[in-house]
C-alpha positions, 0 to 999 in steps of 0.5 A, a space after each residue: 688370535 694368532 693361533 686361530 690365524 694359523 688354523 685358517 692358514 692351514 685350511 685346505 692345505 694337504 696334510 704334512 705341508 709346511 707353511 712359510 711363516 714369518 721369521 723373527 729378524 733378531 733370531 738367527 737359526 742355529 744348532 746346538 749339538 751335544 755328544 757324549 758317553 761315559 768318558 767324553 762329552 762334546 758340546 758345539 753351539 751356533 752350528 748350521 746344518 752343514 756343520 752338524 752334518 759332518 758329525 758321526 752319530 754312531 756309538 755315542 748318545 747324541 742330542 741336537 737342539 734347534 732354536 726354531 720351529 718355524 723355519 721351513 727350510 731347516 725343518 725340511 733339511 732335518 726331516 730329510 736327514 733323519 727320515 721324519 714323517 711329514 705329519 710330524 714336521 707339520 706338528 713341530 711347526 704348529 705352535 698350538 699343540 697340546 702336550 702329547 706323545 706319538 709314535 711315527 715309524 719307530 720315531 717317538 714324538 713328544 710335545 711339552 710346554 715350558 714355563 719360565 719366570 722372566 724378570 724383564 717381563 711381567 707374567 710367564 714366558 710360555 714356550 713349546 718344546 718338541 722332542 723327537 727321539 730317533 734311533 741315534 739322536 734326541 732332537 729338540 725344537 724350541 722357537 726361542 733363544 732362551 737356553 732353558 736346558 743350561 742346568 741340564 747341560 751343566 749336569 752333563 758336563 759332570 762325568 760322575 753324574 747319573 745322566 752320563 752313566 745312563 743310556 739315551 732313554 735316560 736322557 729323554 727322561 731327564 729332559 722331561 723331569 727337568 721341565 717338570 722340576 722347573 714347574 715347581 719353581 714357577 709355581 713357587 713364584 706364583 705362590 709368592 705373588 699371591 702372598 704379596 697380593 693378599 698383603 696389599 689387599 689387606 692393607 689397601 685394596 685397589 683395582 691393581 690387585 684385581 687386575 693381578 688376580 685375573 692375570 694370575 688366574 689366566 696363567 694358572 688356567 694355561 698351566 693346568 691345560 699344559 700340565 694335565 696331559 703330562 699324566 697321559 704321556 707318562 702313563 703311556 710310557 708306564 704301560 710300555 706302549 712304545 717299542 722305542 723306549 726300553 721301559 724296564 731300565 727306567 721304570 722307577 724313574 718314570 714312577 717318580 716323574 709321575 708322582 711329581 706331576 701329581 704334586 704339580 697338579 695338586 699345587 695348581 688346584 691349591 693355588 686356584 683355591 687361594 686365588 678364588 679366596 683372594 677374589 672374595 677377600 678383595 670384594 669383601 675388603 672393597 665392600 668394607 671400605 665402602 661401608 666405612 665411608 658410608 658409615 662416616 657420611 651417615 654419621 656426619 649427616 645425622 649430626 647435621 640433621 638437628 643442626 639444620 633443623 634449628 638453623 632452618 627455624 631461625 632462618 625464617 626471619 618472622 617479624 615477631 620472633 623474640 630471639 632475633 632481637 635478644 642480645 644473647 640469642 646468637 651465642 645461645 643457638 651456637 651453644 645448643 648446637 654444640 651440646 647436641 653435637 657432643 651428645 650425639 658423638 658420645 652416643 655414637 662412641 658408646 655404640 661403637 659406631 665411631 
């Protein structure tokens, strides 16, 4: 519902106007600035805008990461400093953007969804990464304190790594490739969850598995909605639609990225098929369990039908029933009942109903 509320808040506002949004009390807005070339690298964390403003952005590859998309003041300052279009800033502030790629006055804007498995919480942690590729800096906006890019930062620290030897277009590619690679890790976790659910359903199905199936189904739907547009993003780059990207230098890399996205989509479709199969398996298991219960109750009821008939006859207590006064009448009735029960159990066993 929060996404619909944001649409209603924007209604009637002029295009490109930033909204004043609630700030998370525990989240302090800060900048992480990475500047590097083939020889040196500088990493500065927890900066404010004034501290970042003192850096010289010339002659090196620059990456600025900002851990907010909601702070109107920060977005305005960054927008003024880099000359970003108002509509671009409005898109950054919106949390409901579909993954896309657009060009604003020689500035490339890309939106990608991030998925992470967080051990401390159930389900997936979903976030939106906004990438702004300017003439002299790559800027990323993420409304979270999770350092998703830490492994990529470790690669940057290695002087011999490929990313240090390439240009800023390769950094842009490496960031997208890293996110797509993380998709495989998340999908592997979902696959493991499906295997655990399948084992639990076979052993002892209950309503908890049904809830887990529906939760995973919603996660896969969200995953597919975010991964599918990535094909369009990469396709546009492969068609060389943007002047900002020197496509010829990184053509092979983007073909490889496209293949990875296709693999992600194939895995998602396979997991959706498995999920549908698990739902059928759950319903079948519950039905079989109910059938066994009904079979057991039917057998018990069938056994007691003739016993109840006999007990009913001798429960009438008519005066001239000779067995009522016979010394061995009571044990004889018990013997007959036991014989009937034994015969019926043998028949059920022979027919494999027990």
